[in-house]
C-alpha positions as semicolon CSV with decimal commas, in nm:
position;residue;x (nm);y (nm);z (nm)
1;T;-0,002;-0,002;-0,009
2;A;0,099;0,334;-0,041
3;V;0,138;0,594;0,236
4;G;0,178;0,992;0,123
5;G;0,269;0,861;-0,230
6;W;0,537;0,668;-0,144
7;S;0,528;0,271;-0,086
8;R;0,607;0,118;0,225
9;S;0,908;-0,040;0,107
10;R;1,048;0,292;-0,026
11;Q;0,984;0,452;0,293
12;G;1,187;0,183;0,462
13;D;1,466;0,205;0,242
14;M;1,449;0,621;0,297
15;A;1,492;0,554;0,651
16;A;1,766;0,281;0,665
17;T;1,941;0,520;0,400
18;D;1,890;0,783;0,693
19;D;2,028;0,609;0,933
20;E;2,302;0,487;0,762
21;F;2,359;0,880;0,707
22;A;2,326;0,969;1,072
23;E;2,576;0,684;1,160
24;F;2,842;0,832;0,903
25;V;2,780;1,205;1,036
26;R;2,824;1,035;1,409
27;A;3,170;0,863;1,307
28;A;3,285;1,132;1,105
29;L;3,224;1,464;1,257
30;P;3,441;1,515;1,481
31;G;3,750;1,445;1,226
32;L;3,555;1,644;0,966
33;M;3,544;1,931;1,182
34;R;3,932;1,937;1,291
35;Y;3,979;1,926;0,890
36;G;3,725;2,246;0,847
37;H;3,883;2,427;1,146
38;A;4,258;2,355;0,927
39;L;4,082;2,478;0,611
40;A;3,927;2,766;0,736
41;G;4,136;2,889;0,994
42;N;3,860;2,938;1,285
43;P;3,632;2,684;1,434
44;H;3,300;2,925;1,337
45;D;3,382;2,882;1,002
46;A;3,435;2,520;0,989
47;A;3,123;2,451;1,146
48;D;2,974;2,667;0,839
49;L;3,159;2,472;0,633
50;V;3,091;2,128;0,737
51;Q;2,713;2,222;0,791
52;T;2,666;2,333;0,431
53;V;2,863;2,002;0,278
54;L;2,699;1,772;0,493
55;E;2,337;1,905;0,395
56;K;2,447;1,883;0,041
57;V;2,589;1,519;0,108
58;G;2,298;1,383;0,317
59;A;2,027;1,494;-0,011
60;R;2,276;1,220;-0,219
61;W;2,382;1,017;0,069
62;S;2,255;0,692;-0,103
63;R;2,375;0,755;-0,436
64;I;2,746;0,874;-0,268
65;S;2,785;0,572;-0,032
66;Q;2,699;0,335;-0,307
67;S;2,950;0,488;-0,537
68;Y;3,271;0,520;-0,341
69;D;3,461;0,299;-0,104
70;D;3,551;0,599;0,139
71;P;3,248;0,860;0,174
72;R;3,484;1,061;0,404
73;A;3,703;1,126;0,092
74;Y;3,458;1,249;-0,118
75;V;3,337;1,491;0,181
76;R;3,671;1,614;0,232
77;K;3,670;1,679;-0,125
78;A;3,351;1,893;-0,124
79;M;3,469;2,052;0,184
80;A;3,789;2,173;0,015
81;N;3,616;2,296;-0,284
82;A;3,332;2,434;-0,106
83;H;3,605;2,638;0,125
84;I;3,782;2,739;-0,206
85;S;3,495;2,893;-0,387
86;R;3,365;3,088;-0,041
87;W;3,735;3,199;-0,028
88;R;3,757;3,321;-0,384
89;R;3,397;3,495;-0,319
90;R;3,533;3,661;0,004
91;R;3,800;3,818;-0,207
92;K;3,544;4,061;-0,379
93;E;3,499;4,360;-0,221
94;T;3,179;4,464;-0,062
95;L;3,009;4,792;-0,041
96;L;2,811;4,904;0,253
97;A;2,561;5,170;0,259
98;E;2,655;5,282;0,596
99;F;2,882;5,170;0,899
100;P;2,775;4,974;1,130
101;D;2,753;5,155;1,486
102;V;2,913;4,922;1,662
103;P;3,189;4,719;1,544
104;A;3,159;4,326;1,582
105;V;3,432;4,177;1,806
106;P;3,470;3,814;1,690
107;E;3,530;3,562;1,960
108;Q;3,894;3,488;2,002
109;D;4,016;3,126;1,861
110;R;4,253;2,966;2,138
111;L;4,513;2,893;1,836
112;E;4,527;3,263;1,710
113;N;4,867;3,343;1,856
114;E;5,054;3,001;1,791
115;P;5,323;3,053;1,555
116;V;5,257;2,699;1,334
117;W;4,871;2,795;1,300
118;Q;4,938;3,159;1,202
119;A;5,173;3,052;0,956
120;L;4,954;2,770;0,813
121;R;4,633;3,016;0,813
122;G;4,869;3,228;0,601
123;L;4,840;2,973;0,295
124;P;4,632;2,976;0,020
125;P;4,352;2,761;0,035
126;R;4,462;2,486;-0,184
127;Q;4,829;2,455;-0,039
128;R;4,629;2,435;0,301
129;A;4,471;2,158;0,206
130;V;4,737;1,934;0,068
131;V;4,915;2,030;0,369
132;V;4,597;1,959;0,621
133;L;4,548;1,651;0,431
134;G;4,897;1,497;0,459
135;Y;5,048;1,598;0,784
136;Y;4,728;1,648;0,974
137;E;4,466;1,351;0,822
138;G;4,772;1,153;0,734
139;L;4,664;1,060;0,396
140;S;4,939;0,979;0,074
141;E;5,002;1,185;-0,172
142;S;4,783;0,954;-0,379
143;E;4,488;1,015;-0,142
144;I;4,530;1,366;-0,146
145;A;4,526;1,366;-0,537
146;E;4,212;1,174;-0,510
147;T;4,034;1,393;-0,228
148;L;4,117;1,710;-0,405
149;G;4,072;1,571;-0,767
150;V;4,430;1,688;-0,867
151;S;4,707;1,505;-1,032
152;G;4,973;1,352;-0,780
153;G;5,260;1,643;-0,961
154;T;5,023;1,890;-0,836
155;V;5,015;1,777;-0,466
156;K;5,392;1,748;-0,473
157;S;5,431;2,105;-0,590
158;Q;5,173;2,240;-0,383
159;S;5,336;2,053;-0,082
160;S;5,661;2,142;-0,177
161;K;5,568;2,549;-0,218
162;A;5,324;2,529;0,108
163;L;5,665;2,369;0,292
164;T;5,894;2,615;0,194
165;T;5,645;2,927;0,288
166;L;5,584;2,743;0,613
167;R;5,953;2,703;0,657
168;K;6,058;3,075;0,588
169;R;5,766;3,208;0,820
170;L;5,823;3,023;1,110
171;A;6,236;3,110;1,095
172;G;6,124;3,463;1,088
173;G;6,172;3,549;0,718
174;D;5,827;3,615;0,686
175;V;5,727;3,583;0,283
């Protein structure tokens, strides 16, 4: 019989898919939040990034979970792409008709004054993603390339540039 236009078996399939997605989120969320924080540079933008990507992934979960051996890699790639897209949009100037009366005071990030964190935040988004995936998430070059949808050579060159920049910044020769 049909209930609300859906057969009972279809409703059961949807509930199972929802449960699988909820379990995936429970298991993957802490790592995705850490990855988002490393990409975005602060916990608030990280939470927005993770939420935005998980909303999109959740709508297509049955297809994604069947098509990918490691859905986390798919989600990390989606996060990197969303972060780069957001970064590009923010680079454009925004004009205001009026200035706000009271300046907003952002909440202090506990890592704000850490030299490594500051140097990492200063990297371009793709270089930061390569470093975070390689050193923070422990992925191999081929896994990073697959996650970001780039070649292994791109991963190597971006990693080399990022590490050179980080070394100079941490040695006091700010680039």
